[in-house]
C-alpha positions as a Markdown table, in Angstrom:
| # | Residue | x | y | z |
|---|---|---|---|---|
| 1 | Met | -25.3 | -15.5 | -11.7 |
| 2 | Lys | -24.8 | -19.0 | -12.1 |
| 3 | Glu | -28.6 | -19.8 | -11.6 |
| 4 | Ala | -29.0 | -17.5 | -14.9 |
| 5 | Gly | -26.4 | -19.6 | -16.7 |
| 6 | Leu | -24.4 | -16.2 | -17.1 |
| 7 | Lys | -20.7 | -16.2 | -16.4 |
| 8 | Asp | -19.8 | -12.9 | -17.2 |
| 9 | His | -21.4 | -10.3 | -14.8 |
| 10 | Gly | -20.5 | -7.3 | -17.0 |
| 11 | Ala | -22.9 | -8.9 | -20.0 |
| 12 | Ala | -25.5 | -9.1 | -17.7 |
| 13 | Asn | -25.5 | -5.7 | -16.6 |
| 14 | Arg | -25.0 | -4.5 | -19.9 |
| 15 | Phe | -28.2 | -6.7 | -20.7 |
| 16 | Asp | -30.2 | -5.3 | -18.1 |
| 17 | Arg | -29.3 | -1.3 | -18.9 |
| 18 | Glu | -30.1 | -2.3 | -22.6 |
| 19 | Tyr | -33.3 | -3.7 | -21.4 |
| 20 | Val | -34.2 | -0.9 | -19.4 |
| 21 | Lys | -33.4 | 1.6 | -22.1 |
| 22 | Thr | -35.8 | -0.4 | -24.4 |
| 23 | Met | -38.5 | -0.3 | -21.7 |
| 24 | Val | -38.3 | 3.6 | -21.3 |
| 25 | Lys | -37.8 | 4.6 | -25.2 |
| 26 | Asp | -40.5 | 2.1 | -26.5 |
| 27 | Pro | -43.3 | 3.9 | -24.5 |
| 28 | Gln | -42.3 | 7.5 | -25.7 |
| 29 | Gln | -42.5 | 6.3 | -29.2 |
| 30 | Asp | -46.1 | 4.7 | -28.7 |
| 31 | Val | -47.2 | 7.9 | -27.1 |
| 32 | Ala | -46.0 | 9.8 | -29.8 |
| 33 | Glu | -47.6 | 7.4 | -32.5 |
| 34 | Phe | -50.8 | 7.5 | -30.5 |
| 35 | Arg | -51.0 | 11.4 | -30.6 |
| 36 | Arg | -50.4 | 11.3 | -34.3 |
| 37 | Met | -53.2 | 8.5 | -34.9 |
| 38 | His | -55.5 | 10.8 | -32.5 |
| 39 | Ser | -55.2 | 14.0 | -35.0 |
| 40 | Gly | -56.1 | 11.7 | -38.1 |
| 41 | Ala | -58.8 | 9.4 | -36.4 |
| 42 | Val | -62.1 | 9.8 | -37.9 |
| 43 | Asp | -64.2 | 7.1 | -36.1 |
| 44 | Pro | -65.3 | 8.7 | -32.8 |
| 45 | Asn | -64.6 | 5.3 | -30.7 |
| 46 | Leu | -61.1 | 5.0 | -32.1 |
| 47 | Lys | -60.6 | 8.6 | -31.4 |
| 48 | Ala | -61.9 | 8.2 | -27.9 |
| 49 | Trp | -59.7 | 5.3 | -27.1 |
| 50 | Val | -56.7 | 6.9 | -28.8 |
| 51 | Ala | -57.0 | 9.9 | -26.6 |
| 52 | Lys | -57.4 | 8.0 | -23.4 |
| 53 | Thr | -54.5 | 5.5 | -23.9 |
| 54 | Pro | -51.4 | 7.7 | -23.8 |
| 55 | Pro | -51.3 | 8.3 | -19.8 |
| 56 | Thr | -51.3 | 4.5 | -19.4 |
| 57 | Ile | -48.4 | 3.9 | -21.6 |
| 58 | Glu | -46.5 | 7.0 | -20.0 |
| 59 | Asn | -46.7 | 5.1 | -16.9 |
| 60 | His | -44.8 | 2.1 | -18.1 |
| 61 | Pro | -41.3 | 3.6 | -17.4 |
| 62 | Lys | -42.3 | 4.1 | -13.7 |
| 63 | Thr | -42.9 | 0.3 | -13.6 |
| 64 | Ile | -39.3 | -0.3 | -14.6 |
| 65 | Glu | -37.6 | 1.6 | -12.0 |
| 66 | Gly | -37.1 | -1.2 | -9.6 |
| 67 | His | -35.4 | -3.4 | -12.1 |
| 68 | Pro | -31.7 | -4.1 | -11.4 |
| 69 | Gly | -30.3 | -2.3 | -14.6 |
| 70 | Ala | -32.6 | 0.7 | -13.9 |
| 71 | Asp | -30.1 | 2.9 | -11.8 |
| 72 | Gly | -29.8 | 6.1 | -13.5 |
| 73 | Val | -30.9 | 4.7 | -16.9 |
| 74 | Val | -34.6 | 5.7 | -16.6 |
| 75 | Glu | -33.4 | 9.3 | -16.0 |
| 76 | Glu | -31.0 | 9.3 | -18.7 |
| 77 | Val | -33.2 | 7.9 | -21.5 |
| 78 | Ala | -36.4 | 10.0 | -20.2 |
| 79 | Arg | -34.7 | 13.3 | -20.8 |
| 80 | Pro | -35.9 | 14.9 | -23.9 |
């Protein structure tokens, strides 16, 4: 860990876990917001864009699975 300037491996592990939690929770919140926006959208172009975007955002947690702090965290946070 010397190259990262971190002496405390525990702190690095906690940072990784919190980072992963954020990367999983934020997309869940974003999808919920998009769904709320879709029901209130009047402009047809905006409504179409808002309708097609959530599946892309829902896939974001899958990209974090290989991160060093992801072991068990993705599943833990993704549970409803």
